C-alpha positions in Angstrom: -17.6 -28.0 -13.2 -19.5 -28.8 -16.4 -19.9 -32.4 -17.3 -18.1 -31.9 -20.6 -14.9 -30.6 -19.0 -12.0 -33.0 -19.4 -10.4 -34.1 -16.2 -6.6 -34.2 -16.3 -4.6 -36.2 -13.7 -1.4 -34.7 -12.3 0.8 -35.5 -9.3 1.3 -33.2 -6.3 4.1 -33.7 -3.7 3.4 -32.8 -0.1 5.7 -33.2 2.9 4.2 -35.9 5.1 3.2 -33.6 8.0 1.4 -31.2 5.7 -0.4 -34.1 4.0 -1.6 -35.4 7.3 -2.9 -31.9 8.3 -4.5 -31.5 4.9 -6.2 -34.9 5.1 -7.6 -34.1 8.6 -8.8 -30.7 7.2 -10.6 -32.2 4.2 -12.2 -34.9 6.3 -13.5 -32.3 8.8 -14.8 -30.3 5.8 -16.7 -33.4 4.5 -14.7 -34.0 1.3 -14.6 -37.5 0.0 -11.3 -37.2 -1.7 -8.3 -34.9 -2.1 -9.0 -34.0 -5.7 -12.3 -32.2 -4.8 -10.6 -30.3 -2.0 -7.7 -29.2 -4.2 -10.1 -28.1 -7.0 -12.1 -26.0 -4.5 -8.8 -24.5 -3.1 -7.7 -23.7 -6.7 -11.1 -22.0 -7.5 -10.9 -19.9 -4.3 -7.3 -18.9 -5.0 -8.2 -17.8 -8.6 -11.2 -15.8 -7.4 -9.3 -14.1 -4.6 -10.0 -10.4 -5.1 -6.3 -9.7 -5.0 -5.8 -11.6 -8.2 -8.5 -9.9 -10.2 -8.1 -6.9 -12.4 -9.5 -3.6 -11.1 -11.9 -3.2 -14.1 -13.4 -6.7 -13.8 -17.1 -7.0 -13.3 -17.7 -9.0 -10.2 -20.4 -10.0 -7.8 -20.0 -10.8 -4.1 -20.5 -9.7 -0.6 -19.1 -7.2 1.9 -19.5 -8.6 5.4 -19.0 -6.2 8.3 -19.3 -6.3 12.1 -19.7 -3.0 13.9 -20.7 -1.5 17.2 -24.0 0.2 16.7 -23.5 2.4 19.8 -20.6 4.3 18.2 -22.0 7.8 17.6 -23.5 8.3 14.2 -22.0 5.1 12.8 -25.3 3.4 11.7 -26.2 6.7 9.9 -22.8 6.9 8.3 -23.0 3.3 7.1 -26.5 3.9 5.7 -25.3 7.0 3.8 -22.3 5.1 2.4 -24.7 2.4 1.1 -27.0 5.1 -0.4 -23.9 6.7 -2.1 -23.2 3.3 -3.7 -26.9 2.2 -4.4 -26.0 1.2 -8.0 -23.6 -1.5 -6.7 -25.8 -2.8 -3.9 -28.1 -5.6 -4.7 -29.4 -6.5 -1.2 -28.5 -6.2 2.5 -29.1 -8.4 5.6 -28.7 -7.0 9.1 -28.3 -9.2 12.1 -28.1 -8.3 15.8 -25.2 -10.3 17.2 -25.5 -9.1 20.8 -26.4 -5.9 22.7 -23.6 -3.9 21.1 -22.7 -5.5 17.8 -24.4 -5.9 14.4 -23.4 -7.9 11.4 -24.3 -6.8 7.9 -24.0 -8.7 4.7 -24.1 -6.5 1.7 -24.6 -8.2 -1.7 -22.7 -6.2 -4.3 -22.2 -6.3 -8.0 -20.0 -4.0 -10.2 -16.5 -3.0 -11.1 -14.0 -4.5 -8.6 -12.3 -1.2 -8.1 -15.6 0.5 -7.0 -16.4 -2.4 -4.6 -13.0 -2.2 -3.1 -13.4 1.5 -2.5 -16.8 0.9 -0.8 -15.3 -1.8 1.4 -12.4 0.5 2.3 -14.7 3.4 3.2 -16.7 1.0 5.4 -13.6 -0.5 7.0 -12.1 2.8 8.2 -15.1 4.0 10.1 -14.7 4.2 13.8 -16.6 1.3 15.4 -16.3 -1.0 12.4 -14.6 -4.1 13.8 -14.5 -6.1 10.7 -15.1 -5.6 7.0 -14.3 -8.1 4.2 -15.0 -8.2 0.5 -15.4 -11.5 -1.2 -16.1 -11.7 -4.9 -16.6 -14.0 -7.9 -16.7 -13.2 -11.6 -19.9 -11.6 -13.0 -21.0 -11.5 -16.6 -20.7 -7.9 -17.9 -23.3 -8.6 -20.7 -25.5 -5.8 -19.4 -23.5 -3.3 -17.4 -26.1 -0.6 -17.7 -28.7 -2.5 -15.8 -26.2 -4.3 -13.6 -27.7 -7.6 -14.5 -26.4 -10.2 -17.0 -29.8 -11.6 -17.8 -32.8 -10.4 -19.8 -35.5 -8.7 -17.9 -39.0 -10.2 -17.9 -42.4 -8.7 -17.4 -44.7 -10.3 -14.8 -46.6 -12.0 -17.6 -43.5 -14.0 -18.5 -42.7 -12.1 -21.8 -39.3 -10.5 -22.3 -39.2 -6.8 -21.5 
């Protein structure tokens, strides 16, 4: 939140058992007050991919866990990523155990395209988990996929 944003106080009513559970949750999460926890919950709810428009420009991650022993799955996943190279910023691959791998794919683009990519990943035999998490992205430069000016290595703007 920017320093200039005005804070507005309002009341919230909770049933006592829910408030006790909420207070235990925010304490375990390290919050120092209820307001910060509620603000974070509101931000997460607003940014929930289900509430965004299909044509919104977003940035985020696709997290997947898969069994790398499933026939051809690593190659299929690699091909899917190559098919969507324009939306993929970076990937990280982690070996969880002898059978399972975790991949985090950093993505940027139109929400509808990222949802399609996540769905294509999720339906592959051997993919145990796939989740898309997004936030808004500035669409100032959709052609380049980046909202900022590009710079040459000598520090001058390209």
